[in-house]
Backbone as CSV, one residue per row, in Angstrom:
resi,resn,N_x,N_y,N_z,CA_x,CA_y,CA_z,C_x,C_y,C_z
1,MET,45.810,121.062,-70.597,44.767,120.669,-70.892,44.534,121.029,-72.485
2,ALA,44.048,120.148,-72.988,43.973,119.605,-74.303,41.963,119.449,-74.717
3,ILE,42.071,120.324,-75.648,40.734,120.303,-75.951,40.551,120.335,-77.495
4,GLY,39.669,119.421,-77.998,39.213,119.145,-79.217,37.800,118.800,-79.539
5,THR,37.349,119.262,-80.923,35.974,118.807,-80.835,35.972,117.638,-81.541
6,ALA,34.863,117.165,-81.794,34.662,115.698,-82.382,33.646,115.794,-83.450
7,ARG,33.144,116.355,-83.704,32.281,117.210,-84.820,31.898,118.536,-85.206
8,GLN,31.975,119.050,-85.990,31.455,120.394,-86.627,30.502,120.391,-87.650
9,ASP,29.654,119.617,-87.871,28.415,119.806,-88.692,27.347,120.304,-88.130
10,THR,26.143,119.934,-88.683,24.529,120.517,-87.769,24.707,119.513,-86.800
11,GLU,25.279,118.463,-86.292,25.094,117.916,-84.744,25.448,118.719,-84.093
12,PRO,25.435,118.918,-82.532,25.877,119.557,-81.647,27.690,118.952,-81.608
13,VAL,28.211,119.490,-81.399,29.473,119.625,-81.319,29.886,119.215,-79.626
14,SER,30.761,117.946,-79.677,31.411,117.849,-78.404,32.628,118.226,-78.219
15,ILE,32.771,118.685,-76.677,34.415,119.218,-76.779,34.688,118.177,-75.528
16,ILE,36.372,117.603,-75.976,36.646,116.564,-75.241,37.764,117.507,-74.382
17,LEU,37.962,116.922,-72.684,38.791,117.532,-72.100,39.680,116.536,-71.672
18,ALA,40.671,116.909,-72.324,42.071,115.324,-71.648,42.594,115.815,-70.297
19,THR,42.809,115.344,-69.249,43.514,115.870,-68.016,44.550,114.913,-67.793
20,GLY,44.917,114.117,-68.625,45.983,113.622,-68.160,45.400,112.478,-67.202
21,ARG,44.488,111.977,-66.707,43.902,110.751,-65.410,42.540,110.740,-66.437
22,GLU,41.802,111.572,-67.016,40.477,111.193,-67.315,40.359,111.739,-68.423
23,THR,38.921,111.319,-69.259,38.581,112.005,-70.281,37.024,112.439,-70.238
24,LEU,37.216,113.796,-70.065,35.485,114.274,-69.678,35.097,114.903,-71.215
25,ARG,33.535,114.210,-70.818,32.985,114.535,-72.582,31.888,115.926,-71.849
26,HIS,31.872,117.161,-72.963,30.966,118.046,-72.512,30.262,118.264,-73.859
27,THR,28.923,118.396,-74.166,28.217,118.948,-75.366,27.358,120.134,-75.050
28,PRO,27.885,121.239,-75.730,27.559,122.328,-75.442,25.906,122.491,-75.552
29,ARG,25.203,123.085,-75.002,23.528,123.311,-75.128,23.126,123.829,-76.162
30,CYS,24.040,124.763,-76.870,23.407,125.601,-77.601,24.427,126.035,-79.428
31,CYS,24.725,124.725,-79.880,25.606,124.452,-80.381,24.514,123.858,-81.319
32,GLY,24.896,124.360,-82.560,24.390,123.645,-84.323,23.285,124.715,-84.655
33,HIS,21.848,123.696,-85.289,21.197,124.565,-86.100,19.666,124.273,-84.879
34,GLN,19.055,125.662,-84.845,17.860,125.379,-83.775,17.272,126.690,-84.861
35,GLY,15.831,126.090,-85.455,14.818,127.147,-85.602,15.337,127.657,-87.146
36,GLY,16.103,126.899,-87.653,16.552,127.585,-89.200,17.928,128.190,-88.925
37,GLN,18.358,128.724,-87.503,19.474,129.582,-87.388,20.658,128.867,-87.099
38,HIS,21.305,129.044,-87.158,22.920,128.423,-86.530,23.577,129.309,-85.523
39,THR,23.295,128.667,-84.256,23.773,129.458,-83.148,25.292,129.639,-82.627
40,VAL,25.653,130.187,-81.991,27.109,130.153,-81.551,27.410,129.910,-80.365
41,THR,28.341,129.132,-79.663,28.379,129.241,-78.138,29.406,130.028,-77.824
42,THR,29.178,130.755,-76.838,30.066,131.699,-76.483,30.541,131.639,-74.659
43,VAL,31.602,131.848,-74.406,32.018,131.401,-73.026,32.612,132.620,-72.172
44,ASP,32.066,132.787,-71.334,32.651,134.312,-70.600,33.233,133.864,-68.859
45,PHE,34.586,134.406,-68.937,34.908,134.047,-67.375,35.477,135.175,-66.887
46,TYR,34.955,135.226,-65.681,35.867,136.552,-64.801,36.591,135.941,-63.836
47,VAL,37.537,137.209,-62.933,38.047,136.795,-61.830,37.962,138.069,-61.085
48,GLU,37.600,138.061,-59.782,37.561,139.244,-59.061,38.182,139.229,-57.907
49,THR,38.008,140.235,-56.639,38.406,139.909,-55.359,37.348,139.610,-54.831
50,ALA,37.491,139.487,-53.573,36.628,139.184,-52.652,35.467,140.740,-52.506
51,GLU,36.298,142.125,-52.514,35.180,142.827,-52.587,34.570,143.335,-53.653
52,GLY,34.923,142.283,-55.040,34.297,142.607,-56.085,34.869,143.389,-57.151
53,ASP,36.124,143.732,-56.835,37.121,144.474,-57.743,37.237,143.492,-59.170
54,ARG,37.089,143.240,-60.197,37.222,142.919,-61.788,38.934,142.840,-61.760
55,LEU,39.333,141.535,-61.544,41.063,141.542,-61.826,41.143,141.014,-63.654
56,LEU,40.301,139.850,-64.050,40.480,139.323,-65.487,39.238,139.330,-65.679
57,SER,39.004,139.236,-67.274,37.942,138.858,-67.583,38.362,138.411,-69.040
58,PHE,37.577,137.518,-69.445,37.712,136.550,-70.775,36.842,136.237,-71.374
59,HIS,36.450,136.199,-72.722,34.972,135.922,-73.734,36.035,135.513,-74.853
60,ASN,35.189,134.135,-75.502,35.357,133.702,-76.279,34.434,133.326,-77.026
61,GLY,34.170,132.115,-78.133,33.597,131.286,-78.615,33.793,129.766,-78.087
62,LEU,33.566,129.111,-78.857,33.507,127.575,-78.431,34.619,127.541,-77.640
63,THR,35.930,127.698,-78.117,37.444,127.584,-77.955,38.005,128.501,-77.164
64,GLY,38.976,128.599,-76.547,39.837,129.806,-76.645,39.815,129.682,-74.785
65,PRO,40.660,130.856,-74.146,41.397,130.661,-72.671,39.701,130.599,-71.770
66,ALA,38.883,131.249,-72.079,37.769,131.268,-71.114,36.891,129.976,-71.271
67,THR,37.038,129.383,-72.074,36.551,128.046,-72.183,37.440,127.038,-71.139
68,ASP,38.715,127.306,-71.545,40.149,126.468,-70.892,39.718,126.498,-69.390
69,LEU,39.253,127.847,-68.976,39.651,128.155,-67.488,38.083,127.608,-67.038
70,LEU,36.832,127.333,-67.510,36.014,127.118,-67.344,35.977,125.744,-66.800
71,TYR,36.195,124.771,-67.856,36.736,123.402,-67.718,37.733,123.130,-66.950
72,GLY,38.602,123.922,-66.606,39.445,123.822,-65.641,38.875,123.587,-64.097
73,THR,38.091,124.710,-63.958,37.351,124.812,-62.909,36.470,123.505,-62.127
74,PHE,36.130,123.242,-63.643,35.042,121.778,-63.428,36.009,120.764,-63.025
75,GLN,37.170,120.637,-63.372,38.537,119.573,-62.759,38.888,119.834,-61.191
76,LEU,38.971,121.138,-60.727,39.750,121.753,-59.333,38.344,121.143,-58.716
77,ALA,36.892,121.033,-58.818,35.877,121.185,-58.362,35.883,119.497,-57.904
78,GLN,35.807,118.565,-59.171,35.867,117.074,-59.150,37.009,116.758,-58.316
79,GLU,38.255,117.457,-58.220,39.428,117.127,-56.876,39.248,117.589,-55.864
80,GLY,37.983,118.119,-55.787,37.797,118.874,-54.562,38.752,119.860,-53.762
81,LYS,39.089,121.321,-54.869,40.047,122.069,-54.497,39.018,122.959,-54.458
82,MET,37.855,123.087,-54.745,37.154,124.359,-54.591,35.594,123.670,-54.242
83,THR,34.856,124.283,-53.697,33.703,124.079,-53.394,32.617,125.373,-54.090
84,PRO,32.130,124.893,-55.501,31.295,126.066,-55.506,29.870,126.274,-55.190
85,THR,29.698,127.456,-55.511,28.047,128.027,-55.328,27.466,127.852,-56.373
86,ARG,27.870,127.455,-57.341,26.976,127.153,-58.723,27.548,126.558,-59.539
87,TYR,27.261,125.453,-59.762,28.211,124.437,-60.575,27.058,123.239,-61.460
88,ASN,26.994,123.697,-62.553,26.456,122.912,-63.581,27.180,122.092,-64.831
89,VAL,26.657,121.828,-65.975,27.350,121.647,-67.395,28.111,122.698,-68.069
90,ALA,27.304,123.985,-67.535,27.555,125.147,-68.630,28.067,126.508,-67.461
91,GLU,27.986,126.388,-66.507,28.461,127.400,-65.677,29.238,126.837,-64.389
92,MET,30.153,127.926,-63.711,30.581,127.774,-62.705,30.861,129.178,-61.651
93,LYS,30.559,129.152,-60.514,30.870,130.158,-59.599,31.559,129.907,-58.013
94,SER,32.188,130.571,-57.998,33.079,129.627,-56.449,33.678,130.880,-55.969
95,VAL,34.353,130.707,-54.704,35.245,131.531,-54.178,35.874,130.742,-54.129
96,VAL,37.289,131.100,-54.670,38.255,130.087,-54.269,39.726,130.774,-53.368
97,THR,40.792,130.006,-52.929,41.920,130.881,-52.266,42.952,131.395,-53.590
98,GLY,43.658,131.870,-53.399,44.767,132.469,-54.202,45.449,131.483,-54.918
99,ALA,45.935,130.418,-53.807,46.410,129.575,-54.244,45.992,128.434,-55.467
100,VAL,44.484,128.442,-55.082,43.547,127.500,-55.903,43.758,128.250,-57.116
101,LEU,43.251,129.828,-57.404,43.529,130.393,-58.804,44.880,130.437,-59.516
102,ARG,45.588,130.314,-58.600,47.204,130.803,-59.123,47.056,128.916,-60.067
103,GLU,46.852,127.970,-59.297,46.845,126.772,-60.284,46.065,126.400,-61.329
104,LEU,45.057,127.311,-61.401,43.824,127.532,-62.568,44.519,128.496,-63.362
105,LEU,44.875,129.233,-63.142,45.535,130.401,-64.091,46.822,129.603,-65.039
106,LEU,47.669,128.879,-63.807,49.042,128.071,-64.811,48.647,127.378,-65.225
107,SER,47.250,126.552,-65.619,47.110,125.513,-66.058,46.837,125.903,-67.954
108,VAL,46.425,126.972,-68.305,45.898,127.459,-69.355,47.181,128.654,-69.944
109,THR,47.263,128.660,-71.312,48.061,129.270,-72.091,47.131,130.513,-72.434
110,PHE,47.706,131.632,-71.964,47.209,133.182,-72.700,47.851,133.401,-73.902
111,GLU,47.465,133.658,-74.885,47.678,134.381,-75.969,47.517,135.777,-76.545
112,ASP,48.264,136.291,-76.735,47.849,138.004,-76.943,47.181,138.402,-78.172
113,THR,47.423,137.067,-78.791,46.742,137.145,-80.159,45.233,136.744,-80.183
114,ASP,44.577,136.021,-78.709,43.408,135.329,-78.936,42.218,136.462,-79.468
115,PRO,41.601,136.050,-80.512,40.935,137.377,-80.855,39.842,137.976,-79.697
116,TYR,39.049,137.288,-78.916,38.224,137.829,-78.172,38.421,138.047,-76.746
117,THR,39.788,137.705,-76.196,40.155,137.935,-75.094,40.070,139.368,-74.795
118,SER,39.729,139.839,-73.515,39.596,141.372,-72.892,40.713,141.144,-72.397
119,SER,41.385,140.173,-71.419,42.564,140.485,-70.872,43.629,139.798,-71.620
120,THR,44.957,140.459,-71.196,45.973,139.797,-72.083,47.023,138.614,-71.018
121,ALA,47.601,138.360,-71.597,48.798,137.582,-71.208,49.258,138.046,-70.217
122,GLY,49.936,139.711,-70.761,50.567,140.325,-69.703,49.612,140.355,-68.250
123,ASP,48.204,140.846,-68.459,47.228,140.817,-67.335,47.281,139.674,-66.508
124,VAL,47.165,138.640,-67.177,47.179,137.265,-66.448,48.613,137.223,-65.698
125,ALA,49.591,137.797,-66.197,50.916,137.701,-65.235,51.216,138.756,-64.366
126,SER,50.457,139.941,-64.288,50.335,140.874,-63.234,49.894,140.425,-62.439
127,VAL,48.398,139.893,-62.242,47.833,139.291,-61.714,48.755,138.139,-60.683
128,LEU,49.291,137.423,-61.420,49.782,136.114,-60.956,51.075,136.653,-60.041
129,ASP,51.511,137.729,-60.468,52.603,138.479,-59.493,51.847,138.796,-58.286
130,ASP,50.876,139.808,-58.091,49.977,140.518,-56.799,49.088,139.523,-56.244
131,LEU,48.988,138.295,-56.779,48.409,137.379,-55.938,48.784,136.666,-54.908
132,ASP,47.757,136.734,-54.005,47.510,136.471,-52.146,47.235,134.981,-52.095
133,ASP,48.191,134.136,-52.018,47.881,132.754,-52.291,46.835,132.349,-50.985
134,ASP,46.761,133.150,-49.299,45.757,132.653,-48.539,44.511,133.822,-48.752
135,ALA,44.452,134.707,-49.972,43.399,135.717,-49.934,42.173,135.047,-50.593
136,SER,40.981,135.530,-50.739,39.983,134.979,-51.215,39.489,135.923,-52.564
137,TYR,39.186,134.801,-53.880,39.021,135.338,-54.865,37.473,134.628,-55.535
138,LEU,36.893,135.618,-56.415,35.736,135.181,-57.160,36.181,134.889,-58.320
139,ILE,35.551,133.274,-59.087,35.569,133.085,-60.210,34.311,132.728,-60.500
140,ASP,33.804,133.381,-61.785,32.182,132.949,-62.134,32.547,132.806,-63.724
141,GLY,31.879,131.466,-64.314,32.183,131.403,-66.109,30.884,130.519,-66.422
142,MET,30.537,131.272,-67.642,29.487,130.304,-68.000,29.558,130.203,-69.528
143,GLU,28.880,129.515,-70.090,28.680,129.291,-71.615,26.961,129.196,-71.804
144,VAL,27.102,129.893,-72.792,25.638,130.836,-73.097,25.696,130.122,-74.967
């Protein structure tokens, strides 16, 4: 997946998600100037077991692995590979199988140098090694 920004001035920033088959355009709802103050978009993304044990946690600004994961879930939902319990332009929550979670995690490049990433590339590799493709996992992502 490739993510780029169309503009970075006082107008809202548009994110273009190119997936190979189609291009999705998303404009974050809280970028730009509001009330004389410049606001910044942040994205959080969490992966938990069905029992609620946190496996992975990501946090970044406008771009980074949390954003890539969040937009990856939009694509998986559009393909019918998951049925979200919460799904809108800025958030996604769903129970997914390990096979779907594996596909999602493998679609994103994780760098240990990502400045806001709380989970490392090593953490992701460890989760991928232990993933049960038939088990249920909770994924939860939001842009604020």
